[in-house]
N, C-alpha and C positions, 0 to 999 in steps of 0.2 A: 572458534572462528576468530581469526585475527586480521587486522588491517595490514596491508602491505606497507613498506616504508614510504615516507612522504615523497622522497625523491623519485622512486619508481612510480608511485601513484601519479605524480604530476605528468609523467611521460605517457601513462596509459589511461588517464581519466577520460579523454575523449572517446577512444574505442570502447572502453567499459560502459560509459553512459550511452553511447550509440547502440551497443549490443542490448543493454537493458531496455531502451526504448523500443527496439525492434521486437523483442520477445514479449514485453508487457503489452504493447498494442496489438501484437498477434493474438493474444488472448481476447482483447476487445473486438478484434475482427471476427471472432467466433461468437462471443456472448451477446454483443449488441444486435447483429443482424438476425441471429438464429434463435435466440431464447424465446421470443414471442411465438415463432413458428413451432419450436420444440414443445412448448406447453400446450399450444392449440392441438397439435397432433396427439398429445397425451389425453385430450378430452376436456381440458379446462375452458371455461367461458372467457369472454373478453374482459369482463370485470375482474375475474380471478387473475388473469394474466397481468392486468394493470396493477393489481395489489401486489402480486409476487415481485414484479419488476420495480415497484416503488420502494421495496425494502432496501435495495442498494443505495438509491439517492437519499432515503431517510437516514441511513447510517452515515453517509457523507455529511448530511446536514447536522445531525445530532452528535456524531462521534469525532469528526475530523478535527475540530478545535482541541479536544482532549487528547486525541491521538498524537497530534503534532506537539502539544504541550508536554506530554509524557516523553515523546521522542527527544525533545530538547533537554530533558532533565537527566536522562540516563547516560551511562558511559559506553555500554556495549550496544551501540546503535546498529552496527552491521549485523550483529546476531539477532537483534529484535526485528529488523526489517526483513531479514531472511526467513525468520520463523513465521512472520505474517504472510509472506508470499507462499510459503509451503502450505499453511492452513487454507489459504484461498484456493490454491491449485488442486488440492485433493478434496475440497468440500463438496463438489458436485457428484462424486462417485456413487453415493447411495441412490441418486436419481436413475441410475442404470438398472436398479433392481426393485425399487419401490415407487408407488405413485400416490402416496398419501398426501393430502393437502397440508396437514399439520407438519409432516416431514419436510415438504417443500419449503414451508415458512421457516422452519428451524435451519435448514441448509442455507437458505438465502441470507439469513441473519449472520451465520458464521462467515460465509463468503464476503458479505458486505463489510462487516466490522473489521475483518482482517486486512482489507484493501483500502480502508477509508483514507489514510493519510499518506499513502505511498507516492502518489503523483505530486502533491504539493512539495514534498521533500525533494524529489528528483528534479522537478521544474525549478526549484530554488537553486539547485546546483547548476543546472543548465543555463539559467539566466545569468548567474555570476560569471560564466565563461564567455560572455558576449564579446569581450575584447579579443578572445582567441578564435572563437567560432560563433557566428550569429545564432541566436536561439532557433530561428526558423530552420536553419540547415541541420542543427542537431536534432530537432523535432521531426524532420522528414524521415529519419530512420524508423520512427514509430509508425508513420504512414505506410512505409514499405512493409513493415510487419503486418499491419492491418490488411493490406492488399493480399499478401501471401496467404493468409488464413481465410479471408472472406471468400476467396475463390476455392481454395482446397477444402474448406469445411463444407461448403454447399455441395461440392462434388462428392465428398465422402458420404454425406447423408444420402444423396441420390444413389450412390453405388453400394454402400455398406450398411445403410440403415440409420435410424434416428440416434442411436446411442453413440455413434462416432463423434457427435457433437461434444460429448463429455470427454472422450479420450484425447481428442485433438487439443481441447482446452487445457487439460491437465498437463500434457507434454510440454506445450509452450510455456506454461506457468512455472513448472519445475525447472526448466532450462534457464529462466530469467533469474533464478537464485544465484547462479554462478557470477555474473557481473555485479549484481547488487551486493553480494557479500565481499567483493574486492574493493568497493569504493570506500573512501575516507569521508566521514560525516562530521569532522571537527572543523566547522566553518563559522564565521561571525554571524551569518544569518540564523544559525541554530542556537546562538547564545540565549540563555534564559533572560527574560526581560521582566521588568516590573509591570504592574497593572497600568500605571500611568503611561509607560512607554508603548504599551499595546493598545491604547485607546484609539479607536478609529476617528478620523476627522469627518465632519458632516459631508464634505465634498466626496470623499471616498465611499461613504455609506450610500449616498444617492447614486453614485456611479454603479454600485453593485445591485441596487434595486432595479435599475434599468436593464442591466445585463441579465438578471435572473428571469425577468419576464420573457426575454428572447430565448434563453436556455430552456424554458418550459417546453418550447416547441420541439426540441431535439428528440424527446422520448416518443412523440407522435410518429416520427420517422423510424427510429430504431425499433420500436415495438411492432410497427405495422407495415413496413415496406415489404417484407417477405410475405406477409399475409396478403397484401395488395397484389403482389406478383403472382401468387397462387390463384387468387380470384380472377386474374386476367388470363389464366390458362398457361402461365409460363412456369418454367422449372426453377428450382432453388439454385441450380448452377447459373442460370441467367440472372437471378437476383444477385448472385456473387459478382457477376460481371458489372452490374450496376453499382454495387458498393465499391468495386475496385476502380472503375473509371472516375468515380467521385474522389477517391483518395489520390489517384494519379494527378488530378487537377489541383488538389490540395498540396501535393508535393512540389508542383511547379511554383506555387506561391511561396511555399516555405523556402525553397532554394533562393528565390529573389527577395526574401524578406527584408534584408538590409536596404535594398534599393527602394522598396515599397514604403518603408517607414520614414525614409529620408525625403520622399517626394509627395506623399499623400497625407494631408492633415488627419489626425487621429479620429476626429469626429466624423469626417467624410468617410473614412475607411470603415468605421464601425457601422454607421447608418446604411451605407451602400451594401455592405455585407448582409445585414439583416433583411433589407428589402429583396435582394436577389435570392436569399434563402426562402423568403415567403413565396416568391414566384415559383420556385422549385416545388414547394408544397402544392400549390394550385395545379401545376402541370401533372404532378404525380397522382393527384386525386382524380383528375378527369381523363387521363390517358390510359389506354389499354395495350397499345402496341409496344413491343420490345424496343424498337428504334427510338420512339419518343421518350420513353422512360429512361433509356440509356443516355440519350443526349442531355436531358435535363438533370441527370445525375452529375454531370460535369459542374453544375452550379454549386456543388459541395465545396469546390475550391474557394468560392466566395463565402458561402453560408457558414463554413467552419474555418477554412484556411486563413483568409484575410482577417476575419473576425478575431480569431485566436492570436494572430500576429499583432493586431492592434492592442488587444488587452494585455498581452505579455510585454509589449513595448512600453505601455503605460505604466505597468507595475515596475519594470526595470528602471525607467528613466524619470518617472514622476513621483514614485512613492518613496518616502524616507526609508533608510536602511532599517530602522527600528520596526517598521511596519511591513517589510517585504514578505516575511513568512506569514504574517497575519493576512496580508492581501492575497497571497497564494491560497491560504486556507479558506478565505471567503469565496474566492473564485471557484475553487473546487468543491468545498463543502456546502456553501450556501447557494452559489449560482447553479452548479450542476446538481447539487443535492436537493435543495428545496424546489428549484425549478422542475427537476425531473420527477419529484414526488407528485407535484400538481399535474404535470403532463401525463405521467403514467396512469394515474387514476382517471383523469378527465378523458383521455383518449380511449381507455377501456370502456367507460360508460357511454361515450359517444358511439363507439362501435356497436355496443349492444342495443342502443336505442335507435340508431339510424343505420349507417353502413360505413364501409371503409373509406368511401369518397369524402364523407363529412368529417372523418378523422383529419384528413389533410386540409380541408377548408377551415376547420377550427384552428389548426396549427398556423395557417396564414393569418388568422385573426390575432393570435398572440404576437406575431411579428409586427403587425400594424400598431398595436397598443404600445409595444416596446419602442418603436420608432417615435411615436408621438411624445412619449414621456422623455426619452433621451434628447430629442430635438428641442422641446419646449422648456424643460425644467432643469437640464443638466448642462453645466458649462464644462466642456472637455477641452483643455488646452492642447495645442499642437505639441506632440512629444518632443519635437526638436528644441523647444525652448524650456522644457522642464528641467529642473535641477533638484537633486536631493537636498 
């Protein structure tokens, strides 16, 4: 597998990256909304579901720094990332035939370790293209992919049975190898750095501590929204509509990301996003009607869309070049990794001890704690005055 010539690659990099985002996030539109429901229908408890789904964030937390470090050392980067995508895409196939708890753990480990560093690498490329296309507009292709499969996967399960979850995931994953294998990964951001160059600043460390607390709440929603929907007497297709309208609102903010980051101070953007995300959790916990759940799903545009725009803008404009890949790794590996580990386990335990409503009330609590810490203890400069 060889890279295309640099001149041709420069002309095709945007459609290649857009295609990858669409297909990669299409797999997430399947795995995030439906994995909790899939395991519940297979007879596993809430705590077991939490443990299974904590394996992926644990890998992101434990492995992503080593994954990206190894990636920066090797020469055949396109081959390596394509192989990782392949392993991830086919890893769930045994779940169609076996239901062993030990096998599930083994499969989830392969799935998680192979995917751990893919998004930090791709996001690093996307952020570097900001002069040609704003990151948010590039990233909205991923949101479109998430919408496509969050609707179709729920429909497939309702129509063809539980195992269609596995086959739709595999198809989207394998297709994403095509654009990933054609990208050139020889960029300054992937250059090997000394230990001194990679040392995090205290300010950046505190920033990610605050973010991680908020990201903990994400797994409460991804693990239990479809279970909440079923408990309310609604179908998985309707749950797909909820996920989709949320991502549609996310797309709107991604499209206007350059205007948002030029007009809204970064601290205001992040704190408001976290607060509105918390309101969504409360509404989801207490509502049972499809209309109410559907309407509050639009808050995902704030809870993730504007939040992610703010964080990525901060990394692009405020973090020194020598730390950009490290910051992407921290955001993906520590933020989504460690945060989701805590959230997956805690949400599963809360579900077993109490009920699905308290799962979302607890998620709201994590949002409030995050807001307090970021507001009181972290100084976040306006990204418009940041310079590398």
